[in-house]
C-alpha positions, -999 to 999 in steps of 0.1 A, spaced: 1 1 2 29 25 5 38 18 -34 -2 31 -40 4 61 -17 37 68 -35 19 63 -70 -9 89 -61 17 115 -50 35 110 -83 4 114 -104 -4 146 -82 29 160 -87 27 152 -124 -4 171 -128 -33 148 -129 -69 162 -122 -74 167 -87 -109 153 -90 -97 119 -102 -71 117 -75 -95 126 -47 -118 98 -56 -91 74 -62 -74 81 -30 -111 81 -14 -117 48 -27 -84 33 -15 -85 47 24 -107 17 36 -84 -10 25 -52 10 34 -68 13 69 -71 -24 74 -37 -35 55 -15 -7 59 -22 17 88 11 37 82 3 43 45 -32 54 52 -18 87 74 2 96 43 -28 89 22 -54 109 45 -29 138 44 -27 139 7 -66 135 4 -70 164 29 -45 183 5 -61 178 -24 -96 186 -7 -83 219 2 -72 229 -31 -105 220 -47 -127 237 -22 -142 203 -9 -153 207 23 -181 178 27 -149 155 29 -135 141 58 -106 117 52 -99 113 86 -132 96 91 -115 61 82 -92 63 112 -123 54 134 -123 85 157 -88 81 169 -73 107 148 -101 136 141 -79 161 120 -45 171 111 -38 184 147 -46 153 164 -24 133 137 5 155 145 -2 150 183 -2 111 178 27 112 157 49 134 177 38 110 208 48 78 191 81 96 175 70 90 136 90 118 124 82 109 88 46 115 97 54 147 116 76 161 88 49 151 60 21 175 81 47 202 79 55 199 44 15 197 35 16 229 56 41 243 33 26 237 1 -9 245 9 2 278 21 22 283 -9 -3 275 -32 -29 294 -16 -6 326 -20 1 329 20 39 332 12 45 346 46 31 313 60 49 292 34 82 305 42 76 298 82 65 260 74 95 258 52 121 268 77 102 245 102 105 217 74 143 225 68 152 222 106 144 185 105 174 161 103 161 144 74 163 176 55 202 182 62 
C-alpha cells in the first residue's frame, strides 16, 4: 500500500486531475486502513490537501481512522507522541505546500523554515 500511496503522490505532482485523484485516494482509504495503518496516514494527508485545493469541504478523510485521529492536529500530536518523525515532517510539508499554493507566502516561508530544520532535510 505504500507503493499505492507513492503512486498517488507521483500522479499529483505530474499534474493528474485533482478530482480523479481525490476519488481514487478516497476509494483506497478503507483498504489501506485495514492492511497498512502507516500508509493510510500519508494518504489521509494527501486527500485532505487535494480537498483543500479543490475547495471540497464536505470530505472528511480522517473518518477512516475511526475517531482515533480526527484532524491534522490530532494526527500531528499522535505522530509526535509515537515519535513517527516522518509523519510529523509530512504534516509540516503539507502545510508548506498549501500555504504556498494558496498564496500565503509568509506562512509558507515559516513552514519551509520548520521543515528545513528537521534532521532529514540536512
